[in-house]
C-alpha positions in Angstrom: 3.1 200.7 34.5 5.3 197.6 34.8 4.3 193.9 34.7 5.9 191.4 36.9 6.4 187.9 35.5 6.2 185.0 37.8 7.0 181.4 37.4 3.4 180.0 37.2 2.5 176.4 37.7 0.7 176.3 34.4 1.5 173.4 32.2 3.6 171.7 34.9 2.8 168.4 36.4 4.0 167.2 39.8 5.1 163.6 39.4 6.9 161.7 42.2 7.8 165.1 43.8 9.3 166.5 40.7 7.9 169.4 38.6 7.8 168.4 35.0 7.0 170.8 32.1 4.1 169.5 30.0 4.8 169.9 26.3 2.7 172.5 24.6 0.4 171.2 21.9 1.0 171.5 18.1 -1.7 171.6 15.5 -3.0 168.0 15.4 -3.1 167.8 19.1 -5.0 171.1 19.3 -7.4 170.0 16.6 -8.3 166.8 18.4 -8.6 168.6 21.8 -10.9 171.2 20.3 -13.0 168.5 18.6 -13.4 166.6 21.9 -14.4 169.8 23.8 -17.0 170.7 21.2 -18.3 167.1 20.9 -18.7 166.7 24.6 -20.2 170.1 25.0 -22.9 169.1 22.5 -23.5 165.5 23.7 -23.1 165.6 27.5 -26.1 165.6 29.8 -26.3 168.8 32.0 -25.0 167.1 35.1 -21.5 166.6 33.6 -18.7 169.0 32.7 -15.8 168.8 30.3 -12.6 170.7 30.8 -9.2 171.0 29.3 -5.8 171.4 30.9 -7.2 171.3 34.4 -4.9 170.3 37.3 -6.1 167.0 38.8 -4.8 165.8 42.2 -3.9 162.1 42.1 -2.6 161.2 45.5 0.6 163.1 45.9 0.8 163.9 42.1 -0.7 166.8 40.2 -1.5 165.8 36.7 -2.8 167.9 33.8 -4.8 165.7 31.4 -5.6 167.2 28.0 -9.3 166.7 28.6 -11.4 165.5 31.5 -15.0 164.7 32.1 -16.4 165.1 35.5 -19.7 165.7 37.3 -20.9 169.2 38.0 -20.7 168.6 41.7 -17.1 167.5 41.7 -14.8 169.0 44.4 -12.0 171.4 43.9 -9.3 172.8 46.2 -7.6 176.0 45.0 -9.0 175.4 41.6 -7.5 171.9 41.3 -9.9 168.9 40.8 -9.6 166.6 43.8 -12.2 164.1 42.8 -11.2 161.5 40.2 -12.6 162.5 36.8 -15.0 160.1 35.1 -12.7 160.2 32.0 -9.2 161.5 31.4 -7.9 162.0 27.9 -4.2 162.2 27.0 -3.3 163.3 23.5 0.2 162.7 22.2 2.3 165.9 21.9 5.8 166.3 20.4 8.4 165.2 22.9 6.1 162.7 24.6 6.2 158.9 24.3 3.3 156.5 24.5 5.0 155.2 27.7 4.7 158.8 29.2 1.0 158.9 28.6 0.4 155.4 29.8 2.3 156.2 33.0 0.0 159.2 33.6 -3.1 157.0 32.9 -1.9 154.4 35.4 -1.6 157.1 38.1 -5.1 158.3 37.2 -6.6 154.8 37.3 -4.9 154.0 40.6 -6.6 157.0 42.2 -10.1 156.3 41.0 -10.5 157.5 37.4 -12.4 154.6 35.7 -11.2 155.1 32.2 -8.5 157.0 30.2 -8.3 157.5 26.5 -4.9 157.8 24.8 -4.9 159.4 21.4 -2.0 159.6 18.9 -3.3 162.0 16.2 -0.3 161.7 13.8 -0.8 157.9 13.6 -4.6 158.1 13.8 -4.6 155.6 16.7 -6.5 155.6 19.9 -6.7 153.3 23.0 -8.8 152.9 26.1 -7.2 152.1 29.4 -9.1 150.8 32.3 -8.2 148.9 35.5 -10.3 145.9 34.4 -9.4 145.6 30.7 -5.9 147.3 30.8 -4.9 148.8 27.4 -7.1 148.1 24.4 -6.9 149.6 20.9 -10.0 151.4 19.8 -10.7 150.7 16.1 -14.1 152.3 15.4 -15.3 154.2 18.4 -14.2 155.6 21.8 -16.9 155.2 24.5 -17.4 156.2 28.1 -20.0 155.0 30.5 -21.8 157.7 32.5 -23.3 156.9 35.8 -27.0 157.7 36.3 -27.0 160.6 38.8 -30.1 159.1 40.6 -29.1 155.5 40.9 -25.3 155.6 40.4 -25.5 152.7 38.0 -23.9 152.9 34.5 -26.7 153.4 32.1 -25.6 155.8 29.4 -22.7 155.5 27.0 -21.3 158.3 25.0 -19.6 157.0 21.8 -17.4 159.0 19.5 -16.8 157.6 16.0 -13.1 157.7 15.3 -13.6 158.2 11.6 -15.4 161.5 12.4 -12.6 162.5 14.8 -9.9 161.7 12.3 -11.7 163.7 9.6 -11.0 166.8 11.7 -7.3 166.3 11.0 -7.6 166.2 7.2 -10.0 169.1 6.6 
C-alpha cells in the first residue's frame, strides 16, 4: 500500500490573493491555546462553540485564527466558517510580528468580527482590538461580550484573568 502526499491547504492563509504559510506554534503558544480552549469549553453557554485553527472566510481572504468563538448555528461552506466569529484570538508565534497579527485582526474586524484578542506569551502581554476602541492593552483581564440568543443584546461577559492564564506558562 502506498500513500500519496498532497499539498494541503492546512496552515495556509489566503491574504490579498497570496497563499501564506502560517507559522507552526511552539510551546508557549500551544500552552496558551490549550488553556483558552479548555477555559472556554468550561465557561461557554451551550449555544456557543470554540474552535482552533479553523479557516475563516473574510471577504476575499481566508484567515486561520488561533482560536475562534462562534454560535452553534454559524454557517460553513466546505468546512470553512463564513459567518464572522464573535471573537478571534491571535497568539504570537516565532516568525510573526505584532504588525502581522494586527493586520489579520483588522481584516477580521472589517468583515464583522466584533473583537480580537492578541496575545504575546513570551512577553506576558495581551491586547483587545475592536472597531470602536481600536487597540487597547489588557492589564488584568480579557473579556468578551456574548449576545443573548433570544434578544440579540449583549448581556453576558466572559472574563479571563490574565494572571491565571500566565500561570499556565510557568508551571
